[in-house]
Rosetta silent file (secondary structure, phi, psi, omega in degrees, C-alpha in Angstrom):
SEQUENCE: QGNVATADGVDGLQRGFFIAGAKAVMVSYWKVDDTFTSLFMKEFYKRWSGKEPHADEALRSTQLHFMAKPEYSSPRYWASFTIISR
SCORE:     score description
SCORE:     0.000 S_00000001
   1 L     0.000  156.371 -179.681   -0.095   24.269    6.380 S_00000001
   2 L   152.349  171.045  179.544   -0.238   28.003    6.205 S_00000001
   3 L   -96.768  113.152 -175.854   -2.012   31.163    7.175 S_00000001
   4 H   -58.890  -38.978 -178.826   -5.386   31.430    5.417 S_00000001
   5 H   -60.160  -31.278 -173.542   -5.408   35.258    5.984 S_00000001
   6 H  -103.616    0.869  179.010   -2.171   35.659    3.993 S_00000001
   7 L    60.522   29.228  173.115   -3.112   33.033    1.285 S_00000001
   8 L  -100.361  179.701  177.187    0.027   30.985    1.749 S_00000001
   9 H    66.488 -143.238 -177.509    0.272   27.284    2.339 S_00000001
  10 H   -53.422  -46.666 -176.725   -2.625   24.978    1.300 S_00000001
  11 H   -59.578  -41.518 -177.368   -5.040   27.786    0.457 S_00000001
  12 H   -72.061  -32.469  179.876   -2.444   29.407   -1.834 S_00000001
  13 H   -67.715  -49.538 -178.152   -1.612   26.111   -3.556 S_00000001
  14 H   -65.973  -36.573  176.972   -5.185   25.256   -4.401 S_00000001
  15 H   -56.745  -42.094  179.147   -5.852   28.853   -5.587 S_00000001
  16 H   -61.755  -42.469  176.691   -2.795   28.512   -7.856 S_00000001
  17 H   -65.205  -41.262  178.078   -4.302   25.404   -9.535 S_00000001
  18 H   -62.313  -45.267  178.613   -7.648   27.176   -9.894 S_00000001
  19 H   -58.800  -35.462  178.450   -6.036   30.171  -11.420 S_00000001
  20 L   -79.714   -3.056  172.723   -4.252   27.839  -13.878 S_00000001
  21 L   115.127   -0.383 -179.319   -7.571   26.440  -14.984 S_00000001
  22 L   -67.941  147.411  176.463   -8.205   23.344  -12.783 S_00000001
  23 L   -98.175  -12.680  179.170  -11.849   22.745  -12.059 S_00000001
  24 E  -162.611  153.089 -178.196  -11.107   20.638   -8.992 S_00000001
  25 E  -135.488  130.193  172.277   -8.189   19.687   -6.783 S_00000001
  26 E   -91.523  127.724 -179.697   -7.796   16.572   -4.698 S_00000001
  27 E  -129.713  165.699  176.620   -6.112   17.242   -1.348 S_00000001
  28 E  -117.984  135.856  177.577   -5.230   15.347    1.789 S_00000001
  29 L   -74.491  -23.074  174.796   -6.023   16.733    5.217 S_00000001
  30 L  -148.176  170.605 -177.477   -2.994   14.941    6.711 S_00000001
  31 L   -66.142  131.539 -177.096    0.134   13.104    5.702 S_00000001
  32 L  -123.723  151.054  176.725   -0.643    9.670    4.274 S_00000001
  33 L   -47.074  131.729  176.947    1.722    6.844    3.510 S_00000001
  34 H   -60.811  -38.666 -179.011    3.319    7.190    0.084 S_00000001
  35 H   -64.889  -45.217  175.109    2.861    3.630   -0.858 S_00000001
  36 H   -63.122  -38.819  179.990   -0.843    3.706    0.047 S_00000001
  37 H   -62.004  -38.393  178.874   -1.296    7.082   -1.822 S_00000001
  38 H   -66.230  -43.878  173.280    0.029    5.459   -4.913 S_00000001
  39 H   -58.743  -47.977 -177.165   -2.298    2.551   -4.602 S_00000001
  40 H   -62.282  -47.908 -174.669   -5.217    4.880   -3.802 S_00000001
  41 H   -69.930  -33.935  175.739   -4.605    7.248   -6.760 S_00000001
  42 H   -62.106  -41.867 -179.444   -4.227    4.316   -9.293 S_00000001
  43 H   -67.015  -42.109 -177.471   -7.583    3.024   -8.068 S_00000001
  44 H   -61.345  -53.034 -176.728   -9.135    6.433   -8.123 S_00000001
  45 H   -67.898  -28.872  175.020   -8.032    7.228  -11.737 S_00000001
  46 H   -67.722  -38.070  177.001   -9.107    3.798  -12.848 S_00000001
  47 H   -72.509  -41.135 -174.736  -12.584    4.378  -11.516 S_00000001
  48 H   -69.210  -38.128  178.028  -12.775    7.982  -12.720 S_00000001
  49 L   -84.786   -3.359  179.343  -11.751    7.065  -16.322 S_00000001
  50 L  -111.684 -109.125 -165.606  -14.077    4.009  -16.339 S_00000001
  51 L   -83.614  -12.179 -177.987  -17.388    3.631  -14.705 S_00000001
  52 L  -106.815  112.030 -174.227  -17.510    6.797  -12.473 S_00000001
  53 L   -77.067  -21.077 -178.584  -18.091    9.914  -14.580 S_00000001
  54 L  -114.011  140.282 -175.577  -17.559   12.409  -11.734 S_00000001
  55 H   -59.774  -35.381 -172.556  -14.412   12.756   -9.575 S_00000001
  56 H   -69.393  -38.035  179.052  -16.417   13.037   -6.354 S_00000001
  57 H   -68.557  -40.446  176.157  -18.211    9.727   -7.186 S_00000001
  58 H   -63.635  -41.378  178.745  -14.849    8.038   -8.120 S_00000001
  59 H   -65.531  -41.178  179.553  -13.367    9.252   -4.822 S_00000001
  60 H   -67.062  -41.417 -179.657  -16.220    7.853   -2.742 S_00000001
  61 H   -69.265  -29.726  176.751  -16.132    4.444   -4.532 S_00000001
  62 H   -72.122  -44.059  176.769  -12.349    4.340   -4.074 S_00000001
  63 H   -57.818  -48.700 -178.401  -12.731    5.082   -0.328 S_00000001
  64 H   -60.647  -33.456  178.407  -15.354    2.337   -0.024 S_00000001
  65 H   -61.943  -48.313 -173.284  -13.014   -0.038   -1.967 S_00000001
  66 H   -83.144  -27.293  172.389  -10.182    0.424    0.548 S_00000001
  67 H   -57.645  -31.396 -177.176  -12.500    0.531    3.614 S_00000001
  68 L   -80.658  -12.444  178.359  -13.449   -3.034    2.725 S_00000001
  69 L   -87.001  125.664  176.747   -9.722   -4.184    2.742 S_00000001
  70 H   -55.188  -38.049 -176.062   -8.675   -5.310    6.212 S_00000001
  71 H   -72.070  -20.156 -176.769   -5.109   -3.923    5.768 S_00000001
  72 H  -123.500   15.866 -175.420   -6.508   -0.441    4.793 S_00000001
  73 L   -71.861  -17.468  177.766   -9.773   -0.309    6.757 S_00000001
  74 L   -68.051  134.343  176.451   -8.481    2.339    9.180 S_00000001
  75 H   -59.097  -18.754  176.430   -9.587    5.874    8.278 S_00000001
  76 H   -57.887  -21.379  177.921   -5.986    6.984    8.597 S_00000001
  77 H   -90.418  -57.119 -168.691   -5.487    5.683    5.096 S_00000001
  78 H   -96.694  -14.769 -173.858   -8.533    6.620    3.097 S_00000001
  79 L   -83.936   -9.424 -175.314  -10.414    9.439    4.991 S_00000001
  80 L   -79.667  -13.583 -174.800   -7.846   12.184    4.481 S_00000001
  81 E   -84.654  137.200  175.278   -8.628   12.621    0.799 S_00000001
  82 E  -150.813  156.750 -179.624  -11.159   15.138   -0.366 S_00000001
  83 E  -109.793  132.073  175.779  -11.970   17.023   -3.596 S_00000001
  84 E  -107.568  119.893  176.469  -12.287   20.881   -3.629 S_00000001
  85 E  -109.519  157.002  172.564  -14.178   22.311   -6.509 S_00000001
  86 L   -64.045    0.000    0.000  -14.648   25.865   -7.719 S_00000001
């Protein structure tokens, strides 16, 4: 949260990562359960370091993976994540 006009909040945080040299940042549009986020990130990094060479492809395949699981099929779990690139 924050005021985009004053560059605080989310906008300021991602800008700080880019200034520090990050090429991309994964963010969540809303609060997601911590336990699920841990599962999601483990699956994401497994895919990104393995068969998916690009973070956006790894994100999409991770989302599809969890969409197919009945307990996580609701978009409230997997739809909040996105990647912002420079």
